[in-house]
N, C-alpha and C positions, 0 to 999 in steps of 0.2 A: 584752181590748178596752179601749181608753181612751175617754174622753169625746170626744176629738178626736185626730187623728193627732199633733198637736203639744202635747198637754196631758194632764192627769190629771183624773179625777173624784174629788173628795174629799168624803166624807160626814162631817160634824161631828155628834157626838152619836149614834152608832149603838148605844149600849148601853141606851138608854131604849126604851120600848115602841114609839113611832113610828119611832125610828131602826132598831130591829131589823127591823121590818116593811119599812122602806125598803131596808135593806141586803140582806135576803133577796130582795126583788123585783128589785133591781139584779143580783144574782148569777144569778137565774133568767133574766134577760134577756141574759145573756152578758157583763155588765160586771164589771170587777174594781176596785171603788172602793177608795181609800185610806180606811181607817177611822181617824177622828181623834177624840180625846177626852182626858180628864184621866188616866185610869187605864190604863196600858200593859198590865197583866196582864189586865184585863177585855177590852181590845181584842184582845189576842192569843188569848184564849179564844174570843171571838166569831168571829174570823177562822178559827180552826181548825174551829169548828162549821159555819160556812158553807161552807168549802172541802170538808169531809168529806161534807156533805150535797148538794153540787153534782153534777149529772150530767155534769160535764166537769172537766177539770183547771183549777184556778184558783189564782192566787196573790194573796192580799189583803195589801197592806202595811198597817202601822199607823203612826200618827204621834201624838205627844203634843202636845196644845194645850189651853189653858185660856182660856175666854172672859173670865176676870177679868184676863187679860194679852193685850190685843188684838194685840200684836206676834206672839205665838205662833200666833194664828189667821191673821193676814196672811201669815205665813211659809208657811202651807199652800198658798197659791195664789201662787206666785212667778213664774209664767210666764203670758204673755198667753193661752195656750190652756187653762189650768186652769179647772175649774168647781167651785164650792163649793155643796154642798147642805147646808143646816143643819136638823138636827132637834133641836138643843140647846134645851132649854126649862127653865122657861117663857121664852118669847121676850122678854117685857118685862124679864127679868133678864139673860138670856144672849144676846140678839139683837144688841145694838149692835156687838159685835166682828165678827160675821159681816157686818153691813151695811157 
């Protein structure tokens, strides 16, 4: 399931504590968010953990983006229907790229 029929749900910062909880809640609700952050290996590991623990088949994409390079964050939401949920923190340091 996507955020909207014409867009993607992108979760920025899913490997931190709040991000992991948010990602798990999204998967439990039947959503397949794109997991986005700096470390592709950590993202892939989390995607595998969430998919294997899900009670349904799910496919979680991963995308590399770094809040120190706002262009990489902006590229995550390149369609009008895309939704960005940011758990990257601390927000005062990593939040501007998401805003």
